[in-house]
C-alpha positions in Angstrom: -26.6 17.3 -35.5 -23.4 19.3 -35.0 -23.6 23.0 -34.4 -19.8 23.3 -34.8 -18.8 24.8 -38.1 -15.6 26.4 -36.9 -12.2 25.0 -36.5 -11.7 23.3 -33.1 -8.5 22.8 -31.1 -8.3 20.4 -28.2 -6.0 21.7 -25.5 -4.8 18.8 -23.3 -3.3 20.2 -20.0 -0.5 17.7 -19.1 2.0 19.8 -17.2 1.2 18.6 -13.6 3.9 17.1 -11.4 1.8 14.2 -10.0 3.2 14.9 -6.5 0.2 13.2 -4.9 0.8 10.0 -6.9 4.5 9.4 -6.3 4.9 8.7 -10.1 3.8 10.2 -13.4 0.2 9.3 -13.6 0.1 10.1 -17.3 2.4 7.2 -17.9 0.2 4.7 -16.0 -0.6 1.7 -18.3 -4.3 1.2 -19.0 -3.8 -2.1 -20.8 -1.8 -1.3 -23.9 -1.8 2.5 -23.8 -0.9 5.1 -21.2 -3.3 7.6 -19.6 -2.2 10.4 -21.9 -2.3 8.2 -25.0 -5.9 7.3 -24.2 -6.8 11.0 -23.7 -5.1 12.0 -27.0 -7.0 9.2 -28.8 -10.3 10.4 -27.5 -9.9 13.7 -29.2 -8.1 12.3 -32.3 -11.1 10.1 -32.9 -13.7 12.9 -32.4 -14.7 14.2 -35.9 -15.3 17.8 -34.6 -11.7 18.2 -33.5 -9.1 19.5 -36.0 -5.9 19.7 -34.0 -4.5 18.9 -30.6 -2.2 21.1 -28.4 -0.4 19.3 -25.5 0.7 21.5 -22.7 3.8 20.1 -21.1 5.9 20.5 -18.0 9.1 18.7 -17.5 7.6 15.8 -19.4 7.8 17.4 -22.9 9.9 14.6 -24.4 7.6 12.0 -23.0 4.5 13.8 -24.4 6.1 14.1 -27.8 6.7 10.3 -27.9 3.2 9.6 -26.7 1.7 11.8 -29.5 3.9 10.5 -32.3 1.2 8.1 -33.6 -1.6 10.6 -33.6 -3.2 11.1 -37.1 -4.2 14.7 -36.4 -1.9 17.7 -36.2 -0.3 17.9 -32.7 1.9 20.5 -31.1 3.5 20.5 -27.7 3.9 23.8 -25.8 5.4 24.6 -22.4 3.1 25.0 -19.4 3.1 27.7 -16.7 3.6 27.8 -13.0 -0.1 27.1 -12.4 -2.7 25.1 -14.1 -4.5 28.3 -15.2 -1.3 29.6 -16.8 -0.8 26.2 -18.5 -4.3 26.4 -20.0 -3.7 29.9 -21.1 -0.5 28.9 -22.9 -2.4 26.1 -24.7 -5.2 28.4 -25.8 -2.8 31.0 -27.1 -1.1 28.3 -29.2 -4.4 27.1 -30.6 -5.4 27.9 -34.1 -9.1 26.9 -33.7 -11.9 29.4 -33.2 -13.3 27.0 -30.6 -11.0 25.5 -27.9 -11.7 22.4 -25.7 -9.6 22.6 -22.6 -9.2 19.1 -21.1 -7.3 17.5 -18.2 -5.0 14.9 -19.8 -5.6 12.9 -16.6 -9.2 12.2 -17.6 -8.6 9.4 -20.1 -12.1 8.0 -20.2 -13.9 10.9 -21.7 -16.3 9.8 -24.4 -17.0 11.2 -27.9 -20.6 12.0 -26.8 -19.4 14.2 -23.9 -16.9 16.0 -26.0 -19.3 16.8 -28.8 -22.1 17.9 -26.5 -19.8 20.5 -24.8 -18.4 21.7 -28.2 -21.9 22.1 -29.7 -23.1 24.1 -26.7 -20.0 26.3 -26.7 -20.5 27.0 -30.4 -24.0 28.4 -29.6 -23.4 30.3 -26.3 -19.6 30.8 -26.0 -18.8 28.5 -23.1 -19.9 25.1 -21.9 -18.7 22.2 -19.7 -19.9 18.7 -19.0 -21.3 18.0 -15.6 -22.9 15.3 -13.5 -25.3 15.7 -10.6 -23.6 15.4 -7.2 -24.6 12.0 -5.6 -23.4 12.5 -2.1 -24.8 14.9 0.5 -22.4 17.9 0.7 -21.6 19.9 3.8 -19.9 23.2 4.2 -17.7 23.4 7.2 -15.7 25.9 9.3 -12.0 25.2 10.0 -11.8 23.0 7.0 -8.8 23.2 4.7 -10.2 21.3 1.6 -7.5 18.6 1.9 -8.1 16.9 5.2 -10.7 16.9 8.0 -8.8 18.8 10.7 -9.6 18.7 14.4 -12.4 21.0 15.2 -13.9 20.9 11.7 -17.7 21.3 12.1 -20.7 21.6 9.8 -22.1 25.0 9.0 -24.6 24.3 6.3 -26.0 21.5 4.0 -26.6 22.9 0.5 -29.5 21.7 -1.6 -28.0 18.8 -3.5 -30.5 19.3 -6.4 -28.6 22.4 -7.4 -25.1 20.9 -7.2 -23.2 19.6 -10.1 -19.6 18.2 -10.4 -18.1 19.9 -13.4 -15.7 17.9 -15.7 -13.7 18.5 -18.8 -13.4 19.3 -21.7 -14.5 22.8 -20.9 -15.2 24.4 -24.3 -15.0 28.1 -25.3 -15.1 30.6 -28.1 -11.3 31.3 -28.2 -11.7 35.0 -28.7 -14.1 35.3 -25.8 -11.7 33.3 -23.6 -8.8 35.7 -24.4 -11.0 38.7 -23.8 -12.1 37.4 -20.4 -8.4 36.9 -19.5 -7.7 40.6 -20.4 -10.7 41.8 -18.3 -9.7 39.8 -15.2 -8.0 41.9 -12.5 -5.5 40.5 -10.1 -8.0 40.1 -7.2 -10.4 38.1 -9.3 -7.6 36.1 -10.9 -7.0 34.5 -7.5 -10.6 33.2 -7.5 -10.2 31.2 -10.7 -10.6 27.5 -9.9 -11.2 26.2 -13.4 -11.6 27.6 -16.9 -15.3 28.1 -16.6 -14.8 30.3 -13.6 -12.9 32.7 -15.8 -16.1 33.3 -17.7 -18.2 33.4 -14.6 -16.0 36.1 -12.9 -16.3 38.3 -16.0 -20.0 38.0 -16.3 -20.2 35.6 -19.2 -22.7 32.7 -19.2 -21.6 29.1 -19.0 -23.9 26.3 -20.1 -23.7 22.8 -18.6 -24.0 19.7 -20.7 -24.4 16.1 -19.9 -21.2 14.6 -18.5 -20.4 11.0 -17.6 -19.6 9.5 -14.1 -16.9 7.4 -15.9 -15.1 10.6 -17.0 -13.1 10.6 -13.8 -9.9 12.5 -13.2 -6.9 10.5 -11.9 -5.5 12.6 -9.1 -4.5 10.1 -6.4 -3.7 6.4 -6.3 -7.3 5.7 -5.3 -8.5 7.1 -8.7 -6.4 4.6 -10.6 -8.7 2.3 -12.6 -9.5 -1.1 -11.1 -8.8 -4.2 -13.0 -12.3 -4.5 -14.5 -11.9 -1.1 -16.1 -8.8 -2.1 -18.0 -8.3 -4.1 -21.2 -5.8 -7.0 -21.3 -5.1 -6.9 -17.6 -2.5 -9.3 -16.4 -3.2 -10.5 -12.9 -1.0 -12.6 -10.6 -2.2 -14.5 -7.4 0.3 -15.3 -4.7 0.2 -17.5 -1.6 2.4 -17.3 1.4 2.8 -19.5 4.5 5.1 -19.2 7.5 5.4 -20.8 10.9 7.5 -20.1 14.1 7.9 -21.8 17.4 6.7 -20.1 20.6 9.4 -19.6 23.3 9.8 -17.7 26.5 11.9 -14.6 26.6 10.9 -13.2 23.2 8.4 -10.4 22.2 5.4 -11.5 20.3 5.3 -9.4 17.1 2.5 -9.9 14.6 1.9 -7.6 11.6 4.4 -5.1 13.2 2.3 -4.9 16.4 3.7 -6.0 19.8 1.0 -8.2 21.4 1.3 -8.8 25.2 1.9 -12.5 25.9 4.1 -14.7 28.0 5.8 -16.1 25.0 7.2 -14.8 21.7 8.1 -16.3 18.4 11.6 -17.7 17.8 13.4 -16.6 14.6 16.5 -15.0 13.1 14.6 -11.7 12.7 11.8 -10.5 14.9 9.9 -13.7 13.7 6.8 -11.8 12.6 5.0 -14.7 11.2 2.2 -12.6 9.7 4.5 -10.2 7.9 6.6 -13.1 6.6 3.6 -14.8 5.1 2.5 -11.6 3.4 6.0 -11.1 2.0 6.1 -14.7 0.7 2.7 -14.2 -1.0 4.0 -11.1 -2.8 7.2 -12.6 -3.9 5.5 -15.7 -5.1 2.9 -13.8 -7.1 5.8 -11.9 -8.8 7.9 -15.1 -9.2 10.7 -13.5 -7.2 11.4 -16.5 -5.0 10.7 -16.4 -1.3 11.6 -14.4 1.8 14.3 -17.0 2.8 16.1 -16.4 -0.4 15.9 -12.6 -0.2 16.7 -12.4 3.5 18.6 -15.6 4.5 18.7 -16.5 8.2 22.4 -17.1 7.9 23.0 -13.4 7.2 23.9 -11.5 10.4 22.5 -8.3 8.7 19.0 -9.6 9.3 19.5 -10.6 12.9 16.5 -9.3 14.9 15.4 -7.3 11.8 12.1 -5.5 11.8 10.0 -7.6 9.5 8.0 -4.5 8.3 11.3 -3.1 7.0 11.8 -6.3 5.1 8.2 -6.2 3.8 8.8 -2.7 2.5 11.9 -4.0 0.6 9.7 -6.8 -0.8 7.2 -4.2 -2.0 9.9 -2.2 -3.7 11.1 -5.4 -5.5 7.6 -6.3 -6.6 6.9 -2.8 -8.0 10.3 -2.8 -9.7 9.3 -6.1 -11.4 6.4 -4.2 -13.0 3.5 -5.0 -10.6 1.1 -3.1 -8.4 -0.4 -4.7 -5.3 -4.2 -4.9 -5.5 -5.1 -6.5 -2.1 -3.8 -8.8 0.6 -5.8 -11.3 2.7 -4.1 -13.0 5.7 -5.0 -15.4 8.5 -3.1 -16.0 11.7 -3.4 -19.4 13.3 -2.9 -19.2 17.0 -4.6 -20.8 20.0 -3.6 -17.9 22.3 -3.7 -15.0 22.8 -6.9 -13.4 21.5 -5.9 -11.1 18.6 -9.2 -9.3 17.8 -8.2 -6.0 19.5 -4.9 -5.9 17.7 -6.0 -6.6 14.2 -6.9 -3.0 13.2 -3.3 -1.9 14.1 -1.9 -4.9 12.2 -3.8 -3.9 9.1 -2.6 -0.3 9.3 1.0 -1.3 9.6 0.9 -3.9 6.9 -0.9 -1.4 4.6 1.7 1.3 5.3 4.6 -1.1 4.6 3.1 -2.1 1.2 2.0 1.4 0.2 -1.7 0.5 0.3 -4.9 1.8 1.8 -6.0 -0.1 4.9 -9.1 -1.2 3.0 -6.9 -3.2 0.7 -5.5 -5.3 3.6 -7.5 -7.9 5.5 -6.2 -9.8 8.6 -8.1 -12.5 10.4 -7.2 -14.8 13.3 -8.4 -18.3 14.2 -7.7 -21.1 16.6 -7.4 -24.7 15.5 -9.6 -26.0 18.2 -6.7 -27.4 20.2 -5.4 -29.4 17.2 -1.9 -29.6 15.9 1.2 -27.6 17.0 -0.7 -24.3 17.0 -3.5 -25.8 19.1 -0.9 -27.2 21.6 0.5 -23.6 21.8 3.8 -24.8 20.5 3.9 -22.2 17.8 2.0 -19.9 15.4 1.4 -20.0 11.7 0.0 -17.6 9.1 -1.4 -17.9 5.6 -1.6 -15.0 3.2 -2.8 -14.5 -0.4 -2.4 -11.5 -2.6 -3.4 -10.2 -6.0 -0.9 -8.3 -8.2 -1.7 -6.4 -11.3 1.0 -6.1 -14.0 1.7 -2.4 -14.9 2.8 -3.1 -18.4 3.8 -5.8 -20.8 6.7 -7.1 -18.8 4.5 -9.6 -17.0 
């Protein structure tokens, strides 16, 4: 049963710059609708919500387009220099007596999560969805909250049973929210980390309601939904193969790594057989031809070229065609030398060239038991397969 008998405004904060993503995460396609469209729809379909306020940055025109089909009243207002200021602007523009402040980059929020927080806020003035923390958490000295710097060491292990990860929408009585803003002095204002902390710092209670682990916030590329989370996903598989002759007087370059050996691979470029196979797999999956067509061995511009530079250009072409690389799996066929110790560096260099995490790139090596031209140490070969995901409808 709903406890909400007052007018409700959903405030979707969408003014971020997405600097950690490299592109506007709110425009990322989730299989027929963007991240921000999915967020708008979640609140438009909630019967307790009467209107929606979108807080925009430089993306105002984009947000207006994204909200055009919404059946509920929508207004777009400018954001501020910080997330807190943007939320404040949204609340000031709201006409509802209850406001639900939500990160637009949380597109998978459910109606149940929204209604639970709204009902609690209607009773006690402030509420937010939360989920128990699953991992063991450590506090540390010399930590910066962004990386694990040198010298960072554990100081304490908090009791996990008392720890909760707070989500959005964070819901409030609008009048109490504005009153808390007025009471907050400059020193305390610097301590505000989310909308709930505004109430905490001014001595007001905040109730936690049941959240959902699926209600994740998209902040970095690692947070982007995997294929199984998306509807209508268009996947492409590519295979690449390359071979080069072993000769004296050349460096042996594999996956961008120089491997000590008495021979190297012969080719117009640096003859990196592994990078070439990966590039061909990517081009094949995107139906963009092959590496020979993109970088012909008759063109002096590619003489002794760094194959990782070529691979980066292939990645750009694949992304421009509307695809995102999901993973790469490659195998080098070579009788000698042993490559085990060099594979971690190969994975890192290939991942960097393709804009991936190293966990998305697999490299293996095998001999062919003395058989064929690789077994006779006349040359080396490489196979690679990749999986691409179409970003939009172009594929």
